[in-house]
N, C-alpha and C positions, 0 to 999 in steps of 0.2 A: 504690899507695895510691888513686889516682884510680879504678882499676877497682873496688877494694873498696867505695869510697863509692858508686859507681854501683850496684853490687849491693845495697848497703844501702838506698838510696833506692828501688830496684825492690821490695825485700822489703817496706818500709814501705807502698809503694803497693799491693802485692798483698795484704797483710794487710787493708788498709782497704777493698779493692775486690773481695775474693775472690768474693762472690756478688752478682749484680745484682738479686736480689730476695729478701727474707726471710733467715732463718737456718735452719741445719739442726737438726732435732729428734733428738737422740740419746738422749733420756731413756728410750725404749722399745727400745733396741738389743738385738738378739738376742745371747745369750752362746754362744760357740763353743768346741768342744773342738779346739784347734789342736795338740794333742799326737798325734793320730791321724789319718792320711790314708787315705781310701778312694779307689778308682779304678774307672773303667770305660773301655772301649776300643771304638772302631768301626773301620772299614776304614782310616782314615788318622790318627786322633788318639787320644791318651790323656788322659782328663779326671781331674785330681786334685782331691779335695774334702775338706772338713771337715763334720762333722755338728754341729748344734746340741746343746747340753748336754742338752736335753730329748728329743733324738732325732727331732724332728719336721721339721727343715729341713736343707737341704744348701747348702753354699757351694762352688762351683767356683772354686778360686783359681788354677788353672794348667791350660793346655792345652799338650800336648807333641806336635808332629807326628812322624810316623814317617819320619825322614830328610828330605831335600830334596824339597819338594812344590810343586806348582802346582795350586791347587784354586779353583773358582769360588764354592763355597758352604760356609760354616762353620755347621753346624747344631748348636747347643749343646743337649744333652739337657735335658729338663725334670725328670728324676729320676735318682738314682743309688741302687741298692739299695732301691728302693721309697720313697725319701725325696725329697720335692719340693724342687727347686732354687729358692731365693729370693734368692741373692746370687751375683754373679760378679765376677771380677777378682782381681788378685794381692793377697796379704796386704800390708797397709799397715804399713811400719816407719818411714816417713820424715815423715809429716805433710803437711798441705795446702800448705805453703809451701816444701817442699824443692825443690832444684834437679833432683833426680832421683827416679825411681820405677820401676815395672815395668809393662809392659802385660800383657795376659791370657796371652801366651805366656811371661811371665817374663823378657822381654828388658828390660834397663835402658834407660830413656828419659830424656832431658833436654830438655823443651820450651823452657826458657829459653835453652839452648845449641844449639837446632835439631837435636837428636838424637832421631829418632823410631823407630829400631829396624827400619826397613824392610828393611835389607840382611840381617837375620838371620831374617826371617819367611817363611812360606809366600807365594809370589807368586800374584797373580790372584784374590784373594778379593773378589768383587763383591757378594756377598750374605751377610749374617749374620742368622741367625734366633735371636733371643733369646727364651727361653721366656716365655710370658705370666705365669708365676708369679713371675718375678723382681721384687723390690722394691728392690734396691740393686745399683749398679754402682760399683765402686771407681774412684778417680782414675786417669787414664791408660790405662784398659782397652783402648780401640781406637786408641790413639795409633799412627800410622804405617800404618794400613790404607789405603794410597794408591789402591787400586783399588776401594774400596767405593763403590757407587753410591747406595744408599738404606738407610735404617734405620728400623725401627719400634721405638720404646722402649716397653716394656710399661707399661700404665696404673698399675701399683703403684709405679713408680719416682718418687720425689719430688725427687731432686736429680741434676742433670747436673753432674758435678764437674770439677775442675781437669784439663785436658789430655785429657779422655775421648776426644774425636775429633780431637786435634791432627794437622794435616797429612793429613787424609783429603781430599786435593785433588781427587779425583773425585766426592766426595759431592754429590749433587744434591738429594736430597729427605730430609727428616726429619719423621717423625710424632712429635710430643711426647706424653708421657703425660698422661692425664687428671688425675692427681694432682700434676702438676708444681708445685713450690714455688720452686726456685732453679736458676739456671744460672751456673756459675763464668764469669768474664769471658773466659777463654781456652779454654773447653770445645770451641769450634769454630774455634779459631785456625788460619789457613792453609787453611780449607775454602773455597777460592776459587770453587768451582763451585756452592756451596749456594744455590739460587735458589727452592726450593719448601719451605714449612713448613706443617704442618698440626697441628691439636690437636682432640681430641674436643669436641663440643658439650656433653659432660657435665662438662667442666672447670669447677670453681668459681672458678678463679683467673685464667685467661687466655683470650684469643682471638687468632687470627692474622688480621692485616689488612694486605694489600698489602706483604708482606715484613717486617712489623713484628709483634713480640709485644707485645700490650697487656694491661693488666689487664682483668678481665671487664667492668667498668663503663666501659672505654675512657678512663679518666682519667689513666692513666700509661703512657708508653712505656718498656718494660722492655728490649727487645733488638731489634736489627736484623740480619737475615739477611746473611751476607757478600756474596753476589753481588747487588747492587742498586746502580744508579747514582744514583738520586735518591729522596729521601723527602720527601713533604709531610705533615707531621704533622697528623692530623685535629683539627678544632676542639674536639673533646671532651677533648683531652689538656691536663691542667693541670700535670703533672710529667714531666720528662725524667729517667729513672732513671739511677742510678749506672752509668757505663761502658757505656751502651746501645749506642754505635757503635764502641767501642774496636777490636775486631778485625773490623770490616766493611770492605768496599771501597767504601762509599757515597761519592760525590763532591759531591753537591749536597743541602743540608739547608735547609728552610724552617721557621722557628718561628712558629706562629700566635699570634694575640693572646690566646688562652686560656691559654697557658703562664704559670704564676706561680711555678714552682719548677724550677730547673735544678740537679740534684744533682752531687756531686763527679765530675769526670772524665767526665761524661755524653757530652760531644762530643769525646772525644780521638781520633776517627777519623783514622788516618794519611793517608787518601787524600782527605779533604774539601778541595775547592778553591773551593767556593761556599757561603757561609753568609749567609742573609738572615733577617729577622725582620719581622713585621708592624708597620707604622708605629703602629698603635693599641694595641700591647701596653702595658699600664699599668705593668708591673713592671720591664721591661727596655728599654733603648735600645741603639742601635748607632752608633758613630762610628769611621770608618775600618774596620779589621778587628776592632774590639773591641766585644763585648757587655758591658754593665755594668749594675749595679743602679742604678735611678734614685734609690732611697732612700738606700742606704748608700754609693754611689759606688765600690763595689769592682768589680774586673775579674772577670767571670764566665766568659766564653769569648773566646778570641782565635784568629783564623785566621791561621796563619803560612805564607806561601807561599814565602818565599826565605830563611828563617832569621833575618830581622831584623824587630823590632817596635819602634815608637815609640808609647809610651802617649799617647793623646789627652788633652786637657784634662779631659774628663768623667771619666776614671779617676783616683780620688784614692788608692786603697788596693789593695795586693796581699796576698792570703791564700793558704793552701795548698790550696784547693779549686777552683782555676781549671781549666777545660777548655782544652787546647791542641789545636786542630784542625789538621790538615796536618802540616807539618814541625816538628821540634824547634827551639826557639829558641836561636840562638847568639849573638845580640846583642840586648840590651834597652836602649833609650834611655829614661831617666827625665826627664821635663820638669820645669820649675821649678814647675808647678802641682800636682805630685804631693805628697801629704801624709804617707803613712806605710806601713811594712811591718808585717805581723802575724807572729807567731812561726811559724818554719818555713815561710814562704810558698813557698820553693823546693822543697818536698817534692813534686815531680812529675817523673816519669821523663822527660818531654818537654822539660824544660829541659836543654840540652846540658851534659855534664859540665864543659865549659870555657867556659860562657856568660860573655860579657862584658857588664858593666853600665856604661853611660855616663850620668853625672849632669850635667845642664845647669845646675842652680842652684848658686850659690856658698854657699847655706845648705842644710845637710843636712836631709832630711825626718825625721819621727819614725820610731822603730823600736822594736819590742818585743825583749826579750832573745831570743837565738837566731834573729836575723833575718839572720845573715850565713853564707854558705857559704864554707868554706875552699878549695873548688875553683873558685869564680868569680873572674874578674878584674874589679876595680873601677877605673874610670877617672873622675877628678874634675877640675874646673878647677884649673889650677896654682896660682892665688892662694888656693885654698880647701883645699889638701891637708891642712895642719895641722888645720884646723877639722873635716874629715872624719875624720881619725885620732882626734881627741878624741871625736868623736861615736861612733865604733866602740868605743873603749876604755871609754867611760862606759857605753854600752849593754850591753856584755858583761862589765862589772865587771873589766876587765883593768888591773892595777896596774903590771905590768911588761911593756914592749913585747916582750921576748924570748919571751913566752908567746903572742903574737899569731900566729894561723894564717891570717889573711886579709890579702892584699896590696892596697894601694891605690897607683895610679899616676896621675901628673899628665899632663894633655894640654894 
């Protein structure tokens, strides 16, 4: 049951954070004839494809190697039967938030379960040439290309999707497409060697700056390349975007005075060990390892180094859009100065599945309905146990204790 709930929380997180910028535009999607397959073959590979219903475009949905191979270059053709290739990647049957999908070789992959398909793929692919005509790459297409060194994504591609380059651990350089609009949060997960990013000056949306992808006007930090130790966010940045550091290996982050918006999960980086903020930042303050909103007193970012966090007196509220940098929280101490929980505040994958909450006050704080996790352990002062139980029952409208699924323990 606990494992199921953890997956549920992950799915909720994934749905809310799937792309770190913008939304996908599917209104003008090409219609494909998926009932008929056409093929072409070179010396080592067979390419299977569909044609568009108007016969003008071609989608290579699967590449089949001729036996066990070791090749250095995968050169995807730009046309089949004189029809231009505009889409590559396996046919999508599972959707963006599925636990499994297929890479371009048709091999089942499961990024969330750390299955990348490498053991069944041709070995030694260091280079992949994607035709400049390609406008769409399906999710997970190059998952498990562990020997891939660099990739140029064609300018017509707008979305780099879920798991596209998952565990391409030798990938060092990516050239982003000029028309880039979105990057899924785990598109480059486990690409621990990726230290060089570039994008065309013709891009209307982004620029690359010292290992960071910024909006063209430099007002928003969108994404951080995986292999970078330290980021000093430029003073032009006003917004740190959703999940910007989530799958990077960055260790040190400094937030300038200019930042006035820190979006959901934006600093969830697992390797962050140092988090600082300019003293003259007007919107946010820092106490202990917690960054909080000066106006609303809610927790915005917390740096967890040893699994345990005690909320400082400046933090009065917990919501479900907190960034948890560093390690997952296993123990959370709630001081007597704390005022209240917002609905579903614990919907963050980085609260440990068996996180323990310790309440210091004999008087329960305020709480909205759906503020209690059945998987957490709640510890309250012994003399206030009955008061906390009543607080829980009243908040969740529980009339019979036998239906309670959250346990409170006295200390």
